[in-house]
C-alpha positions, 0 to 999 in steps of 0.5 A, a space after each residue: 587315634 592313628 590306629 582308629 583313623 586308619 581302621 575307619 578307612 580299611 575296615 569301612 566305623 549319630 551328624 544324624 540329625 535330631 529330626 532324621 531317622 537312622 540309615 540302615 547301616 551304621 559303623 561306629 568307632 569309640 575312642 578313648 583319648 590319651 591323657 591330656 588329649 581329650 580336646 584334641 580328639 574331638 577336634 579331629 573328630 569334628 575335622 573328620 566330620 566335615 570331610 565326611 559330610 562333604 562326601 554325603 555321609 551322615 556322621 554323628 559325634 557323641 561324648 560318653 560319660 567316660 569322656 570317650 568320643 563316639 564317631 558314627 557314619 550312616 549309610 543306606 545300605 552296604 554297597 554305599 558303605 563299600 563305594 565310600 571305602 573306595 572314594 575316601 582313599 582318593 580324597 586329598 582332604 582325608 589324605 592330608 588329615 590322616 597325615 596330620 593325625 598320624 604325626 600326632 595321634 591322640 586316642 586309641 580306638 576301644 570298639 568298633 561296630 558294624 550295625 544293621 538296623 532292623 528297626 530304626 528310630 529318630 536320634 535326639 541330643 542325648 542317647 543311651 545304648 544297651 548292648 545285649 549278647 544273646 544266649 546261643 540260639 536266642 537271637 531272634 527271640 532277643 530281637 522280638 523281645 527288643 521290639 516289644 520293648 521299643 513299642 512300650 517305651 515309645 509310648 512313654 517318650 523315648 525315641 528307640 532304635 534297634 541295631 544288630 552288630 557283627 557279632 549278633 549282639 543287639 544294641 538297643 538305642 533310646 534317645 531324647 531331645 535333652 538331658 531333662 527329657 532323659 531324667 523325666 523319662 527315668 523318673 516317670 514309673 511305667 507299669 507296662 514296662 515293668 510287667 515286661 521286664 518282670 516276664 523277661 527276667 524270668 527267662 532272659 534271652 541275653 546278657 547285658 554286656 555294655 551300656 553307653 550314656 552319651 550326648 551329641 556335640 
């Protein structure tokens, strides 16, 4: 957790509320708790969120199905992100929090994503993120296909956002108001999307490299 929190400070990363649209910029850290330290890791996350929200930053904490903590901060643009990086270094509450975390680290950061949002969307309590790495020269094609998929799946009840990270990978985010809503979406046949997927699979523009399924806490 020490390395992860320090990373937030110097690399400066949904609660993006369930009815609130995503901002234009997201910075996301994913932490793997050390053995027996899951509770402490999520408590640290809640404490960090309280400090950041006092500073006007939107924060979400999620728990994925592998027990990792997703900690994300949203900004209207990269200028706001840069200003936050300057302000946080002078914040006394944050300094005290970092000192506490450094004395008893509880997790290791596994991933960090710095994301632009070409297509935002509302965030529900349950979300699933599919990360696609485009094949050389096909990033624009992948983004266009993501937008097409978004239009189809939103008609079936998903809330969809599309993000692009610092490595030009597309993060396709589907979110739902509950696990029941997620399950209903999974169980309901979607002929239009099946046709889209069959067409896509004939000549895919990217490979699927990661999938996260998580819920807000």
